[in-house]
MARVEX-438233 format. One record per residue (C-alpha): x, y, z; residue number from 1; residue in three letters. Coordinates in nm, 4 decimals. Example, Ala and Ser with C-alpha at 12.3 -4.5 7.8 and 13.67 -1.06 7.14 Angstrom:
<pts>
<c1 1.2300, c2 -0.4500, c3 0.7800, seq 1, type ALA>
<c1 1.3670, c2 -0.1060, c3 0.7140, seq 2, type SER>
</pts>
This chain:
<pts>
<c1 3.0261, c2 -1.1664, c3 1.3899, seq 1, type MET>
<c1 2.6929, c2 -1.2861, c3 1.2505, seq 2, type PHE>
<c1 2.5291, c2 -1.3524, c3 1.5873, seq 3, type ASP>
<c1 2.1940, c2 -1.1728, c3 1.6268, seq 4, type LEU>
<c1 2.1040, c2 -1.2977, c3 1.9733, seq 5, type LYS>
<c1 1.9283, c2 -1.0260, c3 2.1720, seq 6, type GLY>
<c1 1.8379, c2 -0.8305, c3 1.8584, seq 7, type LYS>
<c1 1.4813, c2 -0.7412, c3 1.7637, seq 8, type VAL>
<c1 1.3911, c2 -0.7468, c3 1.3937, seq 9, type ALA>
<c1 1.0754, c2 -0.6241, c3 1.2233, seq 10, type LEU>
<c1 0.9982, c2 -0.7598, c3 0.8759, seq 11, type VAL>
<c1 0.7143, c2 -0.5989, c3 0.6815, seq 12, type THR>
<c1 0.5386, c2 -0.8413, c3 0.4519, seq 13, type GLY>
<c1 0.7252, c2 -1.1075, c3 0.6442, seq 14, type GLY>
<c1 0.4544, c2 -1.3723, c3 0.6245, seq 15, type ASN>
<c1 0.5565, c2 -1.5125, c3 0.2869, seq 16, type GLY>
<c1 0.7963, c2 -1.5068, c3 -0.0056, seq 17, type GLY>
<c1 1.1194, c2 -1.3104, c3 0.0218, seq 18, type ILE>
<c1 1.0147, c2 -1.1556, c3 0.3518, seq 19, type GLY>
<c1 0.9689, c2 -1.4921, c3 0.5188, seq 20, type LEU>
<c1 1.2913, c2 -1.6223, c3 0.3657, seq 21, type GLY>
<c1 1.4795, c2 -1.3314, c3 0.5217, seq 22, type MET>
<c1 1.2892, c2 -1.3634, c3 0.8497, seq 23, type ALA>
<c1 1.3920, c2 -1.7283, c3 0.8776, seq 24, type LYS>
<c1 1.7558, c2 -1.6346, c3 0.8253, seq 25, type GLY>
<c1 1.7363, c2 -1.3702, c3 1.0976, seq 26, type LEU>
<c1 1.5643, c2 -1.6166, c3 1.3312, seq 27, type ALA>
<c1 1.8292, c2 -1.8819, c3 1.2718, seq 28, type GLN>
<c1 2.0955, c2 -1.6226, c3 1.3591, seq 29, type ALA>
<c1 1.9229, c2 -1.5642, c3 1.6937, seq 30, type GLY>
<c1 1.7046, c2 -1.2582, c3 1.6360, seq 31, type ALA>
<c1 1.3564, c2 -1.2116, c3 1.7761, seq 32, type ARG>
<c1 1.1587, c2 -1.1597, c3 1.4557, seq 33, type VAL>
<c1 0.8304, c2 -0.9706, c3 1.4444, seq 34, type ILE>
<c1 0.6150, c2 -1.0106, c3 1.1340, seq 35, type VAL>
<c1 0.4112, c2 -0.7108, c3 1.0189, seq 36, type ALA>
<c1 0.1430, c2 -0.7855, c3 0.7604, seq 37, type ALA>
<c1 -0.2298, c2 -0.7635, c3 0.6907, seq 38, type ARG>
<c1 -0.3176, c2 -1.1310, c3 0.6448, seq 39, type ASN>
<c1 -0.3515, c2 -1.2684, c3 0.9980, seq 40, type ALA>
<c1 -0.3829, c2 -1.6317, c3 0.8842, seq 41, type HIS>
<c1 -0.0603, c2 -1.6212, c3 0.6828, seq 42, type LYS>
<c1 0.1134, c2 -1.4345, c3 0.9630, seq 43, type SER>
<c1 0.0175, c2 -1.7010, c3 1.2161, seq 44, type ALA>
<c1 0.1722, c2 -1.9706, c3 0.9982, seq 45, type ALA>
<c1 0.4871, c2 -1.7612, c3 0.9476, seq 46, type ALA>
<c1 0.5213, c2 -1.6982, c3 1.3221, seq 47, type VAL>
<c1 0.4910, c2 -2.0701, c3 1.3894, seq 48, type GLN>
<c1 0.7686, c2 -2.1407, c3 1.1381, seq 49, type ALA>
<c1 0.9905, c2 -1.8810, c3 1.3063, seq 50, type LEU>
<c1 0.9144, c2 -2.0137, c3 1.6526, seq 51, type GLN>
<c1 1.0100, c2 -2.3605, c3 1.5295, seq 52, type ASP>
<c1 1.3530, c2 -2.2111, c3 1.4552, seq 53, type LEU>
<c1 1.3816, c2 -2.0915, c3 1.8141, seq 54, type GLY>
<c1 1.2757, c2 -1.7286, c3 1.7704, seq 55, type SER>
<c1 1.0408, c2 -1.5656, c3 2.0231, seq 56, type ASP>
<c1 0.8386, c2 -1.4295, c3 1.7329, seq 57, type SER>
<c1 0.4956, c2 -1.2748, c3 1.7077, seq 58, type PHE>
<c1 0.2899, c2 -1.0921, c3 1.4472, seq 59, type ALA>
<c1 0.1469, c2 -0.7417, c3 1.4379, seq 60, type LEU>
<c1 -0.1293, c2 -0.6533, c3 1.1945, seq 61, type GLU>
<c1 -0.0621, c2 -0.3328, c3 1.0030, seq 62, type ALA>
<c1 -0.1276, c2 -0.1517, c3 0.6771, seq 63, type ASP>
<c1 0.2133, c2 -0.0063, c3 0.5984, seq 64, type VAL>
<c1 0.0681, c2 0.2256, c3 0.3344, seq 65, type THR>
<c1 -0.1232, c2 0.4130, c3 0.6061, seq 66, type ASP>
<c1 0.0657, c2 0.6648, c3 0.8219, seq 67, type GLU>
<c1 -0.1506, c2 0.6156, c3 1.1310, seq 68, type ALA>
<c1 -0.1291, c2 0.2366, c3 1.1055, seq 69, type SER>
<c1 0.2497, c2 0.2512, c3 1.0770, seq 70, type VAL>
<c1 0.2727, c2 0.4771, c3 1.3808, seq 71, type HIS>
<c1 0.0571, c2 0.2339, c3 1.5800, seq 72, type THR>
<c1 0.2693, c2 -0.0597, c3 1.4593, seq 73, type LEU>
<c1 0.5876, c2 0.0925, c3 1.5977, seq 74, type PHE>
<c1 0.4194, c2 0.1974, c3 1.9212, seq 75, type GLU>
<c1 0.3071, c2 -0.1620, c3 1.9738, seq 76, type GLN>
<c1 0.6536, c2 -0.2884, c3 1.8889, seq 77, type LEU>
<c1 0.8138, c2 -0.0498, c3 2.1377, seq 78, type ASP>
<c1 0.5677, c2 -0.1491, c3 2.4099, seq 79, type THR>
<c1 0.6252, c2 -0.5218, c3 2.3654, seq 80, type ARG>
<c1 0.9981, c2 -0.5262, c3 2.2871, seq 81, type CYS>
<c1 1.1371, c2 -0.1945, c3 2.4080, seq 82, type GLY>
<c1 1.3783, c2 -0.1690, c3 2.1184, seq 83, type ARG>
<c1 1.4282, c2 -0.2195, c3 1.7450, seq 84, type LEU>
<c1 1.7615, c2 -0.3256, c3 1.5998, seq 85, type ASP>
<c1 1.6717, c2 -0.4430, c3 1.2494, seq 86, type ILE>
<c1 1.4060, c2 -0.3318, c3 1.0014, seq 87, type LEU>
<c1 1.3408, c2 -0.5129, c3 0.6749, seq 88, type VAL>
<c1 1.1113, c2 -0.3178, c3 0.4417, seq 89, type ASN>
<c1 0.9787, c2 -0.5974, c3 0.2255, seq 90, type ASN>
<c1 0.6083, c2 -0.5208, c3 0.1686, seq 91, type ALA>
<c1 0.5452, c2 -0.4961, c3 -0.2034, seq 92, type GLY>
<c1 0.3077, c2 -0.5391, c3 -0.4932, seq 93, type THR>
<c1 0.2969, c2 -0.4863, c3 -0.8684, seq 94, type THR>
<c1 0.0532, c2 -0.4180, c3 -1.1499, seq 95, type ILE>
<c1 0.1689, c2 -0.5367, c3 -1.4902, seq 96, type ARG>
<c1 0.0551, c2 -0.2812, c3 -1.7447, seq 97, type LYS>
<c1 0.2405, c2 -0.0520, c3 -1.9858, seq 98, type PRO>
<c1 0.2443, c2 0.3186, c3 -1.9036, seq 99, type VAL>
<c1 -0.0304, c2 0.4084, c3 -2.1517, seq 100, type ASP>
<c1 -0.2743, c2 0.1658, c3 -1.9877, seq 101, type ARG>
<c1 -0.1865, c2 0.2351, c3 -1.6255, seq 102, type LEU>
<c1 -0.4438, c2 0.4206, c3 -1.4177, seq 103, type GLN>
<c1 -0.3380, c2 0.6796, c3 -1.1609, seq 104, type LEU>
<c1 -0.5016, c2 0.4748, c3 -0.8850, seq 105, type SER>
<c1 -0.2904, c2 0.1740, c3 -0.9888, seq 106, type GLU>
<c1 0.0259, c2 0.3838, c3 -0.9966, seq 107, type TRP>
<c1 -0.0512, c2 0.5170, c3 -0.6496, seq 108, type ASN>
<c1 -0.1196, c2 0.1693, c3 -0.5115, seq 109, type LEU>
<c1 0.2185, c2 0.0380, c3 -0.6244, seq 110, type VAL>
<c1 0.4096, c2 0.3471, c3 -0.5131, seq 111, type MET>
<c1 0.2371, c2 0.3558, c3 -0.1738, seq 112, type ASP>
<c1 0.2964, c2 -0.0141, c3 -0.1099, seq 113, type THR>
<c1 0.6550, c2 -0.0361, c3 -0.2331, seq 114, type ASN>
<c1 0.8091, c2 0.3053, c3 -0.1655, seq 115, type LEU>
<c1 0.5976, c2 0.5219, c3 0.0632, seq 116, type THR>
<c1 0.5642, c2 0.2357, c3 0.3110, seq 117, type SER>
<c1 0.9430, c2 0.2126, c3 0.3349, seq 118, type ALA>
<c1 0.9651, c2 0.5862, c3 0.4005, seq 119, type PHE>
<c1 0.6997, c2 0.5675, c3 0.6729, seq 120, type LEU>
<c1 0.8552, c2 0.2653, c3 0.8427, seq 121, type CYS>
<c1 1.2100, c2 0.4023, c3 0.8255, seq 122, type CYS>
<c1 1.0985, c2 0.7304, c3 0.9776, seq 123, type ARG>
<c1 0.9458, c2 0.5489, c3 1.2745, seq 124, type GLU>
<c1 1.2347, c2 0.3028, c3 1.3028, seq 125, type ALA>
<c1 1.4835, c2 0.5886, c3 1.3212, seq 126, type HIS>
<c1 1.3255, c2 0.7103, c3 1.6457, seq 127, type LEU>
<c1 1.3538, c2 0.3680, c3 1.8105, seq 128, type LEU>
<c1 1.7043, c2 0.2941, c3 1.6825, seq 129, type MET>
<c1 1.8383, c2 0.6249, c3 1.8094, seq 130, type LYS>
<c1 1.7383, c2 0.5235, c3 2.1628, seq 131, type LYS>
<c1 1.9705, c2 0.2220, c3 2.1567, seq 132, type THR>
<c1 2.2552, c2 0.3815, c3 1.9656, seq 133, type GLY>
<c1 2.2046, c2 0.2426, c3 1.6187, seq 134, type GLY>
<c1 2.0476, c2 -0.0200, c3 1.3997, seq 135, type GLY>
<c1 2.0242, c2 -0.1835, c3 1.0600, seq 136, type LYS>
<c1 1.7704, c2 -0.1060, c3 0.7882, seq 137, type ILE>
<c1 1.7367, c2 -0.3341, c3 0.4858, seq 138, type ILE>
<c1 1.5181, c2 -0.2081, c3 0.2023, seq 139, type ASN>
<c1 1.4032, c2 -0.4493, c3 -0.0654, seq 140, type ILE>
<c1 1.4536, c2 -0.3187, c3 -0.4164, seq 141, type GLY>
<c1 1.4597, c2 -0.5317, c3 -0.7297, seq 142, type SER>
<c1 1.6531, c2 -0.5916, c3 -1.0464, seq 143, type MET>
<c1 1.3950, c2 -0.3447, c3 -1.1803, seq 144, type MET>
<c1 1.5840, c2 -0.0871, c3 -0.9746, seq 145, type SER>
<c1 1.8464, c2 -0.1305, c3 -1.2490, seq 146, type ILE>
<c1 1.6570, c2 -0.2385, c3 -1.5597, seq 147, type PHE>
<c1 1.3489, c2 -0.1032, c3 -1.7311, seq 148, type GLY>
<c1 1.0535, c2 -0.3284, c3 -1.8061, seq 149, type ALA>
<c1 0.7683, c2 -0.2192, c3 -2.0343, seq 150, type PRO>
<c1 0.5188, c2 -0.4254, c3 -1.8339, seq 151, type TYR>
<c1 0.6138, c2 -0.2830, c3 -1.4906, seq 152, type ALA>
<c1 0.6618, c2 0.0967, c3 -1.5033, seq 153, type PRO>
<c1 0.5178, c2 0.1690, c3 -1.1586, seq 154, type ALA>
<c1 0.7028, c2 -0.1215, c3 -1.0000, seq 155, type TYR>
<c1 1.0312, c2 -0.0193, c3 -1.1596, seq 156, type GLY>
<c1 0.9872, c2 0.3432, c3 -1.0549, seq 157, type ALA>
<c1 0.9110, c2 0.2429, c3 -0.6965, seq 158, type SER>
<c1 1.2106, c2 0.0105, c3 -0.6785, seq 159, type LYS>
<c1 1.4415, c2 0.2679, c3 -0.8319, seq 160, type GLY>
<c1 1.3139, c2 0.5063, c3 -0.5673, seq 161, type GLY>
<c1 1.3997, c2 0.2524, c3 -0.2974, seq 162, type ILE>
<c1 1.7669, c2 0.2698, c3 -0.3943, seq 163, type VAL>
<c1 1.7749, c2 0.6504, c3 -0.3851, seq 164, type GLN>
<c1 1.5819, c2 0.6619, c3 -0.0570, seq 165, type LEU>
<c1 1.8306, c2 0.4116, c3 0.0850, seq 166, type THR>
<c1 2.1244, c2 0.6320, c3 -0.0132, seq 167, type LYS>
<c1 1.9647, c2 0.9447, c3 0.1324, seq 168, type ALA>
<c1 1.8900, c2 0.7815, c3 0.4673, seq 169, type MET>
<c1 2.2301, c2 0.6144, c3 0.4811, seq 170, type ALA>
<c1 2.3989, c2 0.9523, c3 0.4430, seq 171, type ALA>
<c1 2.1648, c2 1.1164, c3 0.6944, seq 172, type SER>
<c1 2.1865, c2 0.8569, c3 0.9707, seq 173, type TRP>
<c1 2.5397, c2 0.7162, c3 0.9479, seq 174, type ALA>
<c1 2.6638, c2 0.9352, c3 1.2331, seq 175, type ALA>
<c1 2.3887, c2 0.7887, c3 1.4538, seq 176, type GLU>
<c1 2.5118, c2 0.4335, c3 1.4017, seq 177, type GLY>
<c1 2.2344, c2 0.3369, c3 1.1622, seq 178, type ILE>
<c1 2.3329, c2 0.1563, c3 0.8427, seq 179, type GLN>
<c1 2.0810, c2 0.1557, c3 0.5599, seq 180, type VAL>
<c1 2.1261, c2 -0.0779, c3 0.2654, seq 181, type ASN>
<c1 1.9164, c2 -0.2254, c3 -0.0129, seq 182, type ALA>
<c1 1.8893, c2 -0.5761, c3 -0.1527, seq 183, type VAL>
<c1 1.7949, c2 -0.6210, c3 -0.5174, seq 184, type LEU>
<c1 1.6426, c2 -0.9674, c3 -0.5652, seq 185, type PRO>
<c1 1.6405, c2 -1.1209, c3 -0.9096, seq 186, type GLY>
<c1 1.3808, c2 -1.3680, c3 -1.0279, seq 187, type TRP>
<c1 1.2775, c2 -1.5364, c3 -0.7032, seq 188, type ILE>
<c1 0.9996, c2 -1.7950, c3 -0.7013, seq 189, type GLN>
<c1 0.7160, c2 -1.6352, c3 -0.5013, seq 190, type THR>
<c1 0.3428, c2 -1.5800, c3 -0.5391, seq 191, type ASP>
<c1 0.4223, c2 -1.2473, c3 -0.7082, seq 192, type LEU>
<c1 0.6492, c2 -1.4008, c3 -0.9716, seq 193, type THR>
<c1 0.4172, c2 -1.6988, c3 -1.0193, seq 194, type ASP>
<c1 0.1675, c2 -1.4398, c3 -1.1402, seq 195, type GLY>
<c1 0.4270, c2 -1.2958, c3 -1.3775, seq 196, type ALA>
<c1 0.4995, c2 -1.6367, c3 -1.5258, seq 197, type ARG>
<c1 0.1285, c2 -1.6932, c3 -1.5818, seq 198, type ALA>
<c1 0.0808, c2 -1.3498, c3 -1.7377, seq 199, type GLN>
<c1 0.3983, c2 -1.3284, c3 -1.9495, seq 200, type LEU>
<c1 0.4415, c2 -1.6199, c3 -2.1942, seq 201, type PRO>
<c1 0.7990, c2 -1.7401, c3 -2.2269, seq 202, type GLY>
<c1 0.9183, c2 -1.5605, c3 -1.9117, seq 203, type LEU>
<c1 1.0351, c2 -1.8799, c3 -1.7424, seq 204, type ASN>
<c1 1.2510, c2 -1.9774, c3 -2.0394, seq 205, type GLU>
<c1 1.3983, c2 -1.6272, c3 -2.0766, seq 206, type ARG>
<c1 1.4876, c2 -1.6109, c3 -1.7070, seq 207, type VAL>
<c1 1.6584, c2 -1.9497, c3 -1.7127, seq 208, type LEU>
<c1 1.8499, c2 -1.8614, c3 -2.0297, seq 209, type ALA>
<c1 1.9850, c2 -1.5359, c3 -1.8876, seq 210, type ARG>
<c1 2.0577, c2 -1.6482, c3 -1.5300, seq 211, type THR>
<c1 2.4114, c2 -1.7946, c3 -1.5137, seq 212, type PRO>
<c1 2.3305, c2 -2.0268, c3 -1.2221, seq 213, type VAL>
<c1 2.0547, c2 -2.1757, c3 -1.4369, seq 214, type GLY>
<c1 1.7613, c2 -2.1614, c3 -1.1985, seq 215, type ARG>
<c1 1.5089, c2 -1.9332, c3 -1.0336, seq 216, type TRP>
<c1 1.5970, c2 -1.8127, c3 -0.6867, seq 217, type GLY>
<c1 1.4177, c2 -1.9342, c3 -0.3769, seq 218, type GLN>
<c1 1.3205, c2 -1.7200, c3 -0.0743, seq 219, type PRO>
<c1 1.5870, c2 -1.8992, c3 0.1310, seq 220, type LYS>
<c1 1.8506, c2 -1.7560, c3 -0.1054, seq 221, type ASP>
<c1 1.7877, c2 -1.4166, c3 0.0597, seq 222, type LEU>
<c1 1.8532, c2 -1.5401, c3 0.4140, seq 223, type ALA>
<c1 2.2303, c2 -1.5007, c3 0.4036, seq 224, type GLY>
<c1 2.2380, c2 -1.1431, c3 0.2775, seq 225, type VAL>
<c1 1.9761, c2 -1.0492, c3 0.5375, seq 226, type ALA>
<c1 2.1907, c2 -1.1852, c3 0.8202, seq 227, type VAL>
<c1 2.5015, c2 -1.0147, c3 0.6819, seq 228, type PHE>
<c1 2.3380, c2 -0.6733, c3 0.6517, seq 229, type LEU>
<c1 2.1689, c2 -0.7113, c3 0.9918, seq 230, type ALA>
<c1 2.4869, c2 -0.8104, c3 1.1758, seq 231, type SER>
<c1 2.8030, c2 -0.6365, c3 1.2916, seq 232, type SER>
<c1 2.9785, c2 -0.7879, c3 0.9895, seq 233, type ALA>
<c1 2.8360, c2 -0.5016, c3 0.7819, seq 234, type SER>
<c1 2.9030, c2 -0.2121, c3 1.0216, seq 235, type ASP>
<c1 3.1146, c2 -0.0252, c3 0.7644, seq 236, type PHE>
<c1 2.8716, c2 -0.0813, c3 0.4767, seq 237, type ILE>
<c1 2.5930, c2 0.1679, c3 0.4177, seq 238, type THR>
<c1 2.4055, c2 0.3137, c3 0.1229, seq 239, type GLY>
<c1 2.4739, c2 0.0205, c3 -0.1053, seq 240, type THR>
<c1 2.2424, c2 -0.1960, c3 -0.3161, seq 241, type ALA>
<c1 2.3336, c2 -0.5636, c3 -0.3427, seq 242, type ILE>
<c1 2.1907, c2 -0.7771, c3 -0.6258, seq 243, type PRO>
<c1 2.0929, c2 -1.1297, c3 -0.5246, seq 244, type VAL>
<c1 2.0002, c2 -1.2653, c3 -0.8643, seq 245, type ASP>
<c1 2.2120, c2 -1.5655, c3 -0.9628, seq 246, type GLY>
<c1 2.4092, c2 -1.3395, c3 -1.1956, seq 247, type GLY>
<c1 2.1093, c2 -1.2152, c3 -1.3975, seq 248, type PHE>
<c1 2.2206, c2 -0.8505, c3 -1.3810, seq 249, type SER>
<c1 2.5704, c2 -0.9230, c3 -1.5134, seq 250, type ILE>
<c1 2.4608, c2 -1.1469, c3 -1.7987, seq 251, type SER>
<c1 2.4252, c2 -1.0127, c3 -2.1513, seq 252, type ALA>
</pts>
């Protein structure tokens, strides 16, 4: 039920953090995982880690905020693999400023990286998935898809948009055998959240106090949900958003 042998998966921003954690889970389940990212050095290390798990992985350099670059990415993927079964839209960034201090250029950067990139990649993925009769799309939202944060208005807006985009595509493409779901990570220890801890005094203590499991998440904690949503086990699940947060979103 969870076997991904013979499946091709593309993970944007898959060379570190949550993306690499999910990529490793997909690789362990048998998928051929392709990493799409801008940092070639990090991508090479990620590909090696995936190959060590038995995946025939490789990296493609792409700027997923750029329409032409995304189109080229999927052309290259089609040429080398001939199919796409799984897409994980993980590329993301944030700028921690309140609304009144946020510049339009900063707003656009976050929205383009987190939301527009998912739209562009899903649009291209749809064409490839239709050729093989279906596929799985996993969009990475956030607990900020649910909660507001005064220090992350652009990030929260982009991640809220991810959930609505997921629902729209799920409804549009269900008849074509394409399931589209979102994952909402909680406080996961990554380079991005390391920056938050450095910038926001007391954040570590507040997260630990509110998270019922009593710890920060690790990228590997996202591997299981990635495999589930990428496999036939989730064929009747589409348009949903699943928190993976150690209980943070249910805690008062």
